[in-house]
All heavy atoms as a GROMACS GRO file, in nm:
protein
  492
    1MET      N    1   0.088  -0.118  -0.002
    1MET     CA    2   0.000  -0.002   0.001
    1MET      C    3   0.091   0.123  -0.002
    1MET      O    4   0.184   0.132   0.080
    1MET     CB    5  -0.089  -0.005   0.126
    1MET     CG    6  -0.188   0.106   0.124
    1MET     SD    7  -0.310   0.090   0.262
    1MET     CE    8  -0.425  -0.021   0.189
    2LYS      N    9   0.057   0.218  -0.082
    2LYS     CA   10   0.139   0.339  -0.091
    2LYS      C   11   0.097   0.444   0.010
    2LYS      O   12  -0.011   0.431   0.067
    2LYS     CB   13   0.113   0.404  -0.236
    2LYS     CG   14   0.148   0.310  -0.347
    2LYS     CD   15   0.297   0.302  -0.364
    2LYS     CE   16   0.335   0.216  -0.478
    2LYS     NZ   17   0.473   0.179  -0.482
    3ASN      N   18   0.187   0.535   0.040
    3ASN     CA   19   0.161   0.639   0.135
    3ASN      C   20   0.035   0.721   0.096
    3ASN      O   21  -0.045   0.757   0.186
    3ASN     CB   22   0.277   0.733   0.149
    3ASN     CG   23   0.388   0.670   0.232
    3ASN    OD1   24   0.366   0.573   0.304
    3ASN    ND2   25   0.504   0.722   0.218
    4ALA      N   26   0.017   0.751  -0.030
    4ALA     CA   27  -0.096   0.828  -0.072
    4ALA      C   28  -0.228   0.755  -0.045
    4ALA      O   29  -0.329   0.815  -0.006
    4ALA     CB   30  -0.088   0.863  -0.222
    5ASP      N   31  -0.228   0.625  -0.064
    5ASP     CA   32  -0.348   0.542  -0.029
    5ASP      C   33  -0.375   0.547   0.116
    5ASP      O   34  -0.492   0.552   0.152
    5ASP     CB   35  -0.327   0.397  -0.079
    5ASP     CG   36  -0.307   0.384  -0.229
    5ASP    OD1   37  -0.353   0.476  -0.302
    5ASP    OD2   38  -0.246   0.288  -0.272
    6ILE      N   39  -0.274   0.538   0.195
    6ILE     CA   40  -0.292   0.535   0.342
    6ILE      C   41  -0.349   0.665   0.392
    6ILE      O   42  -0.434   0.670   0.478
    6ILE     CB   43  -0.156   0.498   0.412
    6ILE    CG1   44  -0.122   0.356   0.377
    6ILE    CG2   45  -0.164   0.519   0.562
    6ILE    CD1   46   0.020   0.313   0.429
    7LYS      N   47  -0.303   0.774   0.339
    7LYS     CA   48  -0.352   0.909   0.382
    7LYS      C   49  -0.496   0.928   0.349
    7LYS      O   50  -0.565   1.009   0.414
    7LYS     CB   51  -0.265   1.020   0.318
    7LYS     CG   52  -0.124   1.022   0.376
    7LYS     CD   53  -0.047   1.133   0.311
    7LYS     CE   54   0.098   1.134   0.355
    7LYS     NZ   55   0.125   1.192   0.481
    8ASN      N   56  -0.550   0.858   0.252
    8ASN     CA   57  -0.692   0.880   0.215
    8ASN      C   58  -0.789   0.791   0.295
    8ASN      O   59  -0.907   0.803   0.282
    8ASN     CB   60  -0.708   0.847   0.064
    8ASN     CG   61  -0.640   0.946  -0.023
    8ASN    OD1   62  -0.626   1.066   0.015
    8ASN    ND2   63  -0.596   0.904  -0.144
    9LEU      N   64  -0.737   0.705   0.380
    9LEU     CA   65  -0.824   0.617   0.459
    9LEU      C   66  -0.875   0.688   0.581
    9LEU      O   67  -0.811   0.777   0.637
    9LEU     CB   68  -0.746   0.494   0.504
    9LEU     CG   69  -0.697   0.404   0.392
    9LEU    CD1   70  -0.610   0.288   0.453
    9LEU    CD2   71  -0.810   0.342   0.315
   10SER      N   72  -0.991   0.644   0.630
   10SER     CA   73  -1.047   0.703   0.751
   10SER      C   74  -0.984   0.626   0.869
   10SER      O   75  -0.911   0.531   0.855
   10SER     CB   76  -1.199   0.682   0.754
   10SER     OG   77  -1.232   0.544   0.766
   11ALA      N   78  -1.007   0.677   0.987
   11ALA     CA   79  -0.947   0.616   1.113
   11ALA      C   80  -0.994   0.470   1.125
   11ALA      O   81  -0.916   0.383   1.160
   11ALA     CB   82  -0.985   0.694   1.229
   12GLU      N   83  -1.122   0.439   1.100
   12GLU     CA   84  -1.174   0.307   1.108
   12GLU      C   85  -1.111   0.215   1.010
   12GLU      O   86  -1.074   0.098   1.038
   12GLU     CB   87  -1.327   0.306   1.096
   12GLU     CG   88  -1.398   0.368   1.212
   12GLU     CD   89  -1.366   0.307   1.348
   12GLU    OE1   90  -1.354   0.185   1.356
   12GLU    OE2   91  -1.346   0.384   1.446
   13GLU      N   92  -1.093   0.262   0.886
   13GLU     CA   93  -1.029   0.184   0.781
   13GLU      C   94  -0.885   0.156   0.817
   13GLU      O   95  -0.834   0.048   0.793
   13GLU     CB   96  -1.041   0.253   0.648
   13GLU     CG   97  -1.178   0.259   0.591
   13GLU     CD   98  -1.190   0.350   0.473
   13GLU    OE1   99  -1.115   0.445   0.460
   13GLU    OE2  100  -1.280   0.319   0.386
   14LEU      N  101  -0.817   0.257   0.877
   14LEU     CA  102  -0.677   0.239   0.918
   14LEU      C  103  -0.665   0.126   1.027
   14LEU      O  104  -0.579   0.049   1.016
   14LEU     CB  105  -0.626   0.367   0.977
   14LEU     CG  106  -0.581   0.475   0.871
   14LEU    CD1  107  -0.554   0.609   0.935
   14LEU    CD2  108  -0.460   0.431   0.791
   15LYS      N  109  -0.759   0.134   1.122
   15LYS     CA  110  -0.757   0.030   1.225
   15LYS      C  111  -0.780  -0.110   1.173
   15LYS      O  112  -0.711  -0.206   1.210
   15LYS     CB  113  -0.860   0.063   1.329
   15LYS     CG  114  -0.832   0.178   1.418
   15LYS     CD  115  -0.941   0.205   1.516
   15LYS     CE  116  -0.912   0.330   1.600
   15LYS     NZ  117  -1.021   0.360   1.694
   16SER      N  118  -0.866  -0.124   1.076
   16SER     CA  119  -0.891  -0.257   1.022
   16SER      C  120  -0.777  -0.299   0.933
   16SER      O  121  -0.732  -0.418   0.939
   16SER     CB  122  -1.021  -0.260   0.941
   16SER     OG  123  -1.012  -0.178   0.825
   17GLN      N  124  -0.716  -0.211   0.858
   17GLN     CA  125  -0.598  -0.242   0.777
   17GLN      C  126  -0.482  -0.284   0.869
   17GLN      O  127  -0.404  -0.376   0.837
   17GLN     CB  128  -0.560  -0.127   0.689
   17GLN     CG  129  -0.648  -0.103   0.572
   17GLN     CD  130  -0.635  -0.199   0.462
   17GLN    OE1  131  -0.524  -0.253   0.437
   17GLN    NE2  132  -0.741  -0.228   0.395
   18LEU      N  133  -0.467  -0.211   0.980
   18LEU     CA  134  -0.356  -0.236   1.070
   18LEU      C  135  -0.375  -0.374   1.135
   18LEU      O  136  -0.275  -0.452   1.144
   18LEU     CB  137  -0.355  -0.126   1.181
   18LEU     CG  138  -0.244  -0.137   1.281
   18LEU    CD1  139  -0.111  -0.132   1.217
   18LEU    CD2  140  -0.258  -0.025   1.382
   19ALA      N  141  -0.491  -0.406   1.177
   19ALA     CA  142  -0.521  -0.541   1.238
   19ALA      C  143  -0.489  -0.647   1.137
   19ALA      O  144  -0.426  -0.751   1.174
   19ALA     CB  145  -0.663  -0.547   1.288
   20GLU      N  146  -0.535  -0.633   1.015
   20GLU     CA  147  -0.508  -0.729   0.909
   20GLU      C  148  -0.360  -0.747   0.881
   20GLU      O  149  -0.309  -0.858   0.875
   20GLU     CB  150  -0.581  -0.691   0.782
   20GLU     CG  151  -0.570  -0.785   0.674
   20GLU     CD  152  -0.646  -0.740   0.550
   20GLU    OE1  153  -0.747  -0.670   0.562
   20GLU    OE2  154  -0.598  -0.768   0.433
   21ALA      N  155  -0.289  -0.634   0.873
   21ALA     CA  156  -0.147  -0.638   0.846
   21ALA      C  157  -0.072  -0.707   0.959
   21ALA      O  158   0.024  -0.784   0.933
   21ALA     CB  159  -0.090  -0.496   0.820
   22GLN      N  160  -0.105  -0.679   1.086
   22GLN     CA  161  -0.039  -0.737   1.193
   22GLN      C  162  -0.061  -0.890   1.199
   22GLN      O  163   0.030  -0.962   1.231
   22GLN     CB  164  -0.085  -0.673   1.329
   22GLN     CG  165  -0.027  -0.533   1.345
   22GLN     CD  166  -0.083  -0.459   1.466
   22GLN    OE1  167  -0.194  -0.487   1.507
   22GLN    NE2  168  -0.007  -0.363   1.513
   23ALA      N  169  -0.186  -0.933   1.168
   23ALA     CA  170  -0.212  -1.075   1.161
   23ALA      C  171  -0.127  -1.143   1.056
   23ALA      O  172  -0.073  -1.251   1.073
   23ALA     CB  173  -0.363  -1.097   1.139
   24ASN      N  174  -0.121  -1.078   0.937
   24ASN     CA  175  -0.040  -1.135   0.830
   24ASN      C  176   0.106  -1.136   0.867
   24ASN      O  177   0.178  -1.239   0.833
   24ASN     CB  178  -0.061  -1.053   0.700
   24ASN     CG  179  -0.190  -1.078   0.635
   24ASN    OD1  180  -0.262  -1.176   0.659
   24ASN    ND2  181  -0.233  -0.981   0.555
   25TYR      N  182   0.150  -1.039   0.937
   25TYR     CA  183   0.295  -1.034   0.982
   25TYR      C  184   0.330  -1.148   1.075
   25TYR      O  185   0.427  -1.215   1.054
   25TYR     CB  186   0.320  -0.899   1.044
   25TYR     CG  187   0.460  -0.882   1.097
   25TYR    CD1  188   0.569  -0.874   1.010
   25TYR    CD2  189   0.489  -0.876   1.233
   25TYR    CE1  190   0.697  -0.855   1.052
   25TYR    CE2  191   0.621  -0.858   1.280
   25TYR     CZ  192   0.720  -0.850   1.188
   25TYR     OH  193   0.849  -0.835   1.235
   26THR      N  194   0.240  -1.173   1.171
   26THR     CA  195   0.266  -1.286   1.266
   26THR      C  196   0.266  -1.416   1.193
   26THR      O  197   0.346  -1.507   1.216
   26THR     CB  198   0.164  -1.288   1.380
   26THR    OG1  199   0.046  -1.223   1.348
   26THR    CG2  200   0.225  -1.229   1.508
   27LYS      N  201   0.173  -1.436   1.099
   27LYS     CA  202   0.160  -1.563   1.024
   27LYS      C  203   0.290  -1.577   0.937
   27LYS      O  204   0.344  -1.691   0.935
   27LYS     CB  205   0.042  -1.564   0.934
   27LYS     CG  206  -0.089  -1.581   1.009
   27LYS     CD  207  -0.208  -1.578   0.907
   27LYS     CE  208  -0.338  -1.574   0.986
   27LYS     NZ  209  -0.451  -1.556   0.894
   28MET      N  210   0.334  -1.473   0.876
   28MET     CA  211   0.449  -1.481   0.787
   28MET      C  212   0.577  -1.512   0.867
   28MET      O  213   0.661  -1.590   0.826
   28MET     CB  214   0.464  -1.350   0.711
   28MET     CG  215   0.554  -1.363   0.596
   28MET     SD  216   0.563  -1.213   0.492
   28MET     CE  217   0.398  -1.205   0.424
   29LYS      N  218   0.593  -1.446   0.986
   29LYS     CA  219   0.709  -1.470   1.070
   29LYS      C  220   0.713  -1.616   1.117
   29LYS      O  221   0.815  -1.679   1.116
   29LYS     CB  222   0.713  -1.377   1.189
   29LYS     CG  223   0.766  -1.242   1.154
   29LYS     CD  224   0.792  -1.156   1.278
   29LYS     CE  225   0.897  -1.220   1.354
   29LYS     NZ  226   0.962  -1.131   1.454
   30LEU      N  227   0.593  -1.668   1.161
   30LEU     CA  228   0.591  -1.808   1.206
   30LEU      C  229   0.625  -1.904   1.090
   30LEU      O  230   0.699  -1.996   1.107
   30LEU     CB  231   0.447  -1.837   1.258
   30LEU     CG  232   0.426  -1.975   1.313
   30LEU    CD1  233   0.527  -2.004   1.430
   30LEU    CD2  234   0.286  -2.001   1.351
   31ALA      N  235   0.566  -1.880   0.971
   31ALA     CA  236   0.589  -1.964   0.860
   31ALA      C  237   0.742  -1.956   0.819
   31ALA      O  238   0.803  -2.058   0.781
   31ALA     CB  239   0.505  -1.917   0.738
   32HIS      N  240   0.806  -1.840   0.838
   32HIS     CA  241   0.946  -1.826   0.805
   32HIS      C  242   1.029  -1.903   0.900
   32HIS      O  243   1.137  -1.956   0.866
   32HIS     CB  244   0.982  -1.675   0.798
   32HIS     CG  245   1.124  -1.651   0.759
   32HIS    ND1  246   1.165  -1.687   0.634
   32HIS    CD2  247   1.230  -1.596   0.820
   32HIS    CE1  248   1.299  -1.647   0.620
   32HIS    NE2  249   1.333  -1.598   0.735
   33LYS      N  250   0.989  -1.910   1.026
   33LYS     CA  251   1.069  -1.984   1.126
   33LYS      C  252   1.060  -2.134   1.105
   33LYS      O  253   1.155  -2.203   1.132
   33LYS     CB  254   1.024  -1.946   1.266
   33LYS     CG  255   1.066  -1.805   1.313
   33LYS     CD  256   1.030  -1.784   1.458
   33LYS     CE  257   1.070  -1.639   1.486
   33LYS     NZ  258   1.095  -1.615   1.628
   34ILE      N  259   0.945  -2.180   1.061
   34ILE     CA  260   0.927  -2.324   1.040
   34ILE      C  261   1.007  -2.363   0.916
   34ILE      O  262   1.091  -2.457   0.920
   34ILE     CB  263   0.779  -2.357   1.024
   34ILE    CG1  264   0.707  -2.334   1.155
   34ILE    CG2  265   0.758  -2.499   0.975
   34ILE    CD1  266   0.557  -2.344   1.155
   35SER      N  267   0.980  -2.300   0.806
   35SER     CA  268   1.061  -2.326   0.686
   35SER      C  269   1.074  -2.192   0.612
   35SER      O  270   0.979  -2.116   0.597
   35SER     CB  271   0.988  -2.424   0.594
   35SER     OG  272   0.867  -2.372   0.547
   36PRO      N  273   1.198  -2.160   0.573
   36PRO     CA  274   1.222  -2.025   0.513
   36PRO      C  275   1.128  -1.996   0.394
   36PRO      O  276   1.116  -2.082   0.308
   36PRO     CB  277   1.366  -2.033   0.471
   36PRO     CG  278   1.430  -2.140   0.552
   36PRO     CD  279   1.314  -2.237   0.578
   37ILE      N  280   1.072  -1.880   0.396
   37ILE     CA  281   0.978  -1.843   0.284
   37ILE      C  282   1.068  -1.800   0.166
   37ILE      O  283   1.185  -1.769   0.183
   37ILE     CB  284   0.880  -1.736   0.322
   37ILE    CG1  285   0.950  -1.606   0.371
   37ILE    CG2  286   0.785  -1.784   0.428
   37ILE    CD1  287   0.858  -1.494   0.398
   38GLU      N  288   1.007  -1.803   0.051
   38GLU     CA  289   1.082  -1.776  -0.072
   38GLU      C  290   1.136  -1.635  -0.080
   38GLU      O  291   1.248  -1.611  -0.121
   38GLU     CB  292   0.990  -1.803  -0.194
   38GLU     CG  293   1.059  -1.805  -0.327
   38GLU     CD  294   0.969  -1.850  -0.434
   38GLU    OE1  295   0.895  -1.947  -0.415
   38GLU    OE2  296   0.967  -1.782  -0.540
   39ASN      N  297   1.058  -1.539  -0.034
   39ASN     CA  298   1.100  -1.397  -0.041
   39ASN      C  299   1.095  -1.334   0.096
   39ASN      O  300   0.992  -1.274   0.131
   39ASN     CB  301   1.014  -1.321  -0.142
   39ASN     CG  302   1.063  -1.185  -0.173
   39ASN    OD1  303   1.166  -1.145  -0.117
   39ASN    ND2  304   0.990  -1.111  -0.251
   40PRO      N  305   1.201  -1.338   0.176
   40PRO     CA  306   1.196  -1.286   0.314
   40PRO      C  307   1.188  -1.129   0.312
   40PRO      O  308   1.159  -1.072   0.418
   40PRO     CB  309   1.326  -1.333   0.377
   40PRO     CG  310   1.415  -1.367   0.262
   40PRO     CD  311   1.325  -1.407   0.147
   41ILE      N  312   1.209  -1.066   0.203
   41ILE     CA  313   1.192  -0.921   0.194
   41ILE      C  314   1.048  -0.880   0.222
   41ILE      O  315   1.018  -0.770   0.271
   41ILE     CB  316   1.240  -0.870   0.055
   41ILE    CG1  317   1.383  -0.907   0.023
   41ILE    CG2  318   1.223  -0.716   0.045
   41ILE    CD1  319   1.485  -0.848   0.114
   42GLN      N  320   0.955  -0.967   0.197
   42GLN     CA  321   0.813  -0.941   0.222
   42GLN      C  322   0.789  -0.914   0.370
   42GLN      O  323   0.707  -0.832   0.405
   42GLN     CB  324   0.725  -1.061   0.182
   42GLN     CG  325   0.718  -1.085   0.037
   42GLN     CD  326   0.642  -1.211   0.000
   42GLN    OE1  327   0.641  -1.302   0.085
   42GLN    NE2  328   0.585  -1.218  -0.113
   43ILE      N  329   0.868  -0.981   0.456
   43ILE     CA  330   0.850  -0.957   0.602
   43ILE      C  331   0.890  -0.807   0.636
   43ILE      O  332   0.817  -0.741   0.708
   43ILE     CB  333   0.937  -1.053   0.685
   43ILE    CG1  334   0.883  -1.194   0.662
   43ILE    CG2  335   0.938  -1.019   0.834
   43ILE    CD1  336   0.973  -1.302   0.728
   44ARG      N  337   0.996  -0.768   0.578
   44ARG     CA  338   1.041  -0.627   0.601
   44ARG      C  339   0.941  -0.526   0.548
   44ARG      O  340   0.907  -0.430   0.616
   44ARG     CB  341   1.179  -0.605   0.538
   44ARG     CG  342   1.233  -0.463   0.560
   44ARG     CD  343   1.361  -0.439   0.488
   44ARG     NE  344   1.330  -0.436   0.346
   44ARG     CZ  345   1.424  -0.442   0.251
   44ARG    NH1  346   1.553  -0.452   0.284
   44ARG    NH2  347   1.395  -0.442   0.126
   45ASP      N  348   0.891  -0.552   0.427
   45ASP     CA  349   0.794  -0.463   0.364
   45ASP      C  350   0.664  -0.455   0.446
   45ASP      O  351   0.612  -0.349   0.460
   45ASP     CB  352   0.763  -0.505   0.224
   45ASP     CG  353   0.883  -0.488   0.130
   45ASP    OD1  354   0.974  -0.417   0.167
   45ASP    OD2  355   0.879  -0.550   0.024
   46LEU      N  356   0.622  -0.571   0.497
   46LEU     CA  357   0.498  -0.572   0.581
   46LEU      C  358   0.520  -0.498   0.708
   46LEU      O  359   0.433  -0.423   0.754
   46LEU     CB  360   0.459  -0.716   0.607
   46LEU     CG  361   0.321  -0.744   0.662
   46LEU    CD1  362   0.214  -0.671   0.575
   46LEU    CD2  363   0.295  -0.891   0.662
   47ARG      N  364   0.640  -0.509   0.776
   47ARG     CA  365   0.669  -0.439   0.894
   47ARG      C  366   0.668  -0.288   0.871
   47ARG      O  367   0.616  -0.212   0.952
   47ARG     CB  368   0.803  -0.487   0.950
   47ARG     CG  369   0.831  -0.437   1.088
   47ARG     CD  370   0.965  -0.494   1.143
   47ARG     NE  371   1.077  -0.461   1.066
   47ARG     CZ  372   1.159  -0.546   1.008
   47ARG    NH1  373   1.138  -0.675   1.018
   47ARG    NH2  374   1.261  -0.507   0.937
   48ARG      N  375   0.724  -0.248   0.756
   48ARG     CA  376   0.725  -0.102   0.728
   48ARG      C  377   0.583  -0.050   0.697
   48ARG      O  378   0.549   0.060   0.734
   48ARG     CB  379   0.815  -0.078   0.608
   48ARG     CG  380   0.962  -0.096   0.645
   48ARG     CD  381   1.052  -0.070   0.527
   48ARG     NE  382   1.195  -0.084   0.574
   48ARG     CZ  383   1.294  -0.076   0.495
   48ARG    NH1  384   1.274  -0.048   0.363
   48ARG    NH2  385   1.414  -0.090   0.536
   49ASN      N  386   0.501  -0.135   0.632
   49ASN     CA  387   0.366  -0.099   0.605
   49ASN      C  388   0.285  -0.079   0.737
   49ASN      O  389   0.204   0.016   0.752
   49ASN     CB  390   0.299  -0.205   0.514
   49ASN     CG  391   0.165  -0.150   0.459
   49ASN    OD1  392   0.150  -0.032   0.442
   49ASN    ND2  393   0.076  -0.243   0.435
   50ILE      N  394   0.310  -0.168   0.828
   50ILE     CA  395   0.249  -0.158   0.964
   50ILE      C  396   0.286  -0.025   1.028
   50ILE      O  397   0.204   0.049   1.084
   50ILE     CB  398   0.284  -0.279   1.050
   50ILE    CG1  399   0.212  -0.403   0.998
   50ILE    CG2  400   0.245  -0.249   1.197
   50ILE    CD1  401   0.264  -0.532   1.067
   51ALA      N  402   0.413   0.011   1.020
   51ALA     CA  403   0.463   0.137   1.079
   51ALA      C  404   0.395   0.258   1.009
   51ALA      O  405   0.356   0.351   1.072
   51ALA     CB  406   0.614   0.148   1.059
   52ARG      N  407   0.374   0.250   0.879
   52ARG     CA  408   0.310   0.360   0.806
   52ARG      C  409   0.167   0.372   0.854
   52ARG      O  410   0.117   0.486   0.876
   52ARG     CB  411   0.311   0.335   0.659
   52ARG     CG  412   0.442   0.358   0.592
   52ARG     CD  413   0.434   0.342   0.442
   52ARG     NE  414   0.563   0.332   0.383
   52ARG     CZ  415   0.622   0.227   0.335
   52ARG    NH1  416   0.555   0.109   0.332
   52ARG    NH2  417   0.743   0.234   0.285
   53LEU      N  418   0.095   0.264   0.872
   53LEU     CA  419  -0.044   0.265   0.914
   53LEU      C  420  -0.051   0.321   1.058
   53LEU      O  421  -0.137   0.406   1.085
   53LEU     CB  422  -0.100   0.124   0.912
   53LEU     CG  423  -0.133   0.068   0.774
   53LEU    CD1  424  -0.162  -0.083   0.781
   53LEU    CD2  425  -0.242   0.138   0.709
   54GLN      N  426   0.038   0.281   1.144
   54GLN     CA  427   0.037   0.332   1.281
   54GLN      C  428   0.069   0.479   1.286
   54GLN      O  429   0.004   0.555   1.363
   54GLN     CB  430   0.141   0.254   1.366
   54GLN     CG  431   0.100   0.115   1.397
   54GLN     CD  432   0.202   0.038   1.466
   54GLN    OE1  433   0.324   0.064   1.453
   54GLN    NE2  434   0.164  -0.059   1.545
   55THR      N  435   0.160   0.524   1.206
   55THR     CA  436   0.192   0.666   1.201
   55THR      C  437   0.075   0.748   1.156
   55THR      O  438   0.041   0.853   1.213
   55THR     CB  439   0.314   0.693   1.109
   55THR    OG1  440   0.423   0.618   1.156
   55THR    CG2  441   0.349   0.840   1.100
   56GLU      N  442   0.011   0.703   1.050
   56GLU     CA  443  -0.104   0.779   0.996
   56GLU      C  444  -0.217   0.778   1.098
   56GLU      O  445  -0.294   0.871   1.112
   56GLU     CB  446  -0.150   0.724   0.859
   56GLU     CG  447  -0.246   0.810   0.789
   56GLU     CD  448  -0.202   0.955   0.761
   56GLU    OE1  449  -0.079   0.969   0.736
   56GLU    OE2  450  -0.281   1.044   0.767
   57LEU      N  451  -0.240   0.667   1.164
   57LEU     CA  452  -0.348   0.654   1.266
   57LEU      C  453  -0.318   0.753   1.379
   57LEU      O  454  -0.411   0.821   1.429
   57LEU     CB  455  -0.355   0.512   1.315
   57LEU     CG  456  -0.474   0.484   1.404
   57LEU    CD1  457  -0.607   0.508   1.339
   57LEU    CD2  458  -0.470   0.339   1.452
   58THR      N  459  -0.194   0.767   1.416
   58THR     CA  460  -0.159   0.863   1.524
   58THR      C  461  -0.184   1.006   1.477
   58THR      O  462  -0.236   1.089   1.555
   58THR     CB  463  -0.006   0.849   1.560
   58THR    OG1  464   0.011   0.712   1.602
   58THR    CG2  465   0.029   0.941   1.671
   59ASN      N  466  -0.154   1.032   1.353
   59ASN     CA  467  -0.175   1.167   1.301
   59ASN      C  468  -0.325   1.202   1.286
   59ASN      O  469  -0.362   1.318   1.297
   59ASN     CB  470  -0.111   1.182   1.163
   59ASN     CG  471   0.042   1.186   1.171
   59ASN    OD1  472   0.098   1.209   1.277
   59ASN    ND2  473   0.104   1.149   1.063
   60LYS      N  474  -0.412   1.106   1.266
   60LYS     CA  475  -0.554   1.130   1.253
   60LYS      C  476  -0.616   1.163   1.389
   60LYS      O  477  -0.719   1.228   1.394
   60LYS     CB  478  -0.622   1.004   1.196
   60LYS     CG  479  -0.586   0.972   1.057
   60LYS     CD  480  -0.683   1.025   0.957
   60LYS     CE  481  -0.636   0.982   0.820
   60LYS     NZ  482  -0.708   1.045   0.713
   61HIS      N  483  -0.559   1.113   1.495
   61HIS     CA  484  -0.620   1.139   1.630
   61HIS      C  485  -0.585   1.269   1.677
   61HIS      O  486  -0.526   1.350   1.688
   61HIS     CB  487  -0.574   1.030   1.728
   61HIS     CG  488  -0.659   0.907   1.713
   61HIS    ND1  489  -0.652   0.828   1.603
   61HIS    CD2  490  -0.745   0.850   1.795
   61HIS    CE1  491  -0.730   0.726   1.618
   61HIS    NE2  492  -0.788   0.738   1.735
   0.00000   0.00000   0.00000
C-alpha cells in the first residue's frame, strides 16, 4: 500500500488495515521460522507498512 493510499483512509479503515497487516505479519514470521519463505523481503515490507499505518493513525487522532 502506498503512502498516498494510506493518507486517504479514515481512522476506522486504518484500524482494520492495521489489524489485518499485523495478523499477516505474525503468520508470515511463524511460517518463516518453520521453513524459510521464498522472499523474506516481504516480512520487512509488511513491517514497514504496519509502521506507516500506525503513524497515519496517530496523525488522525
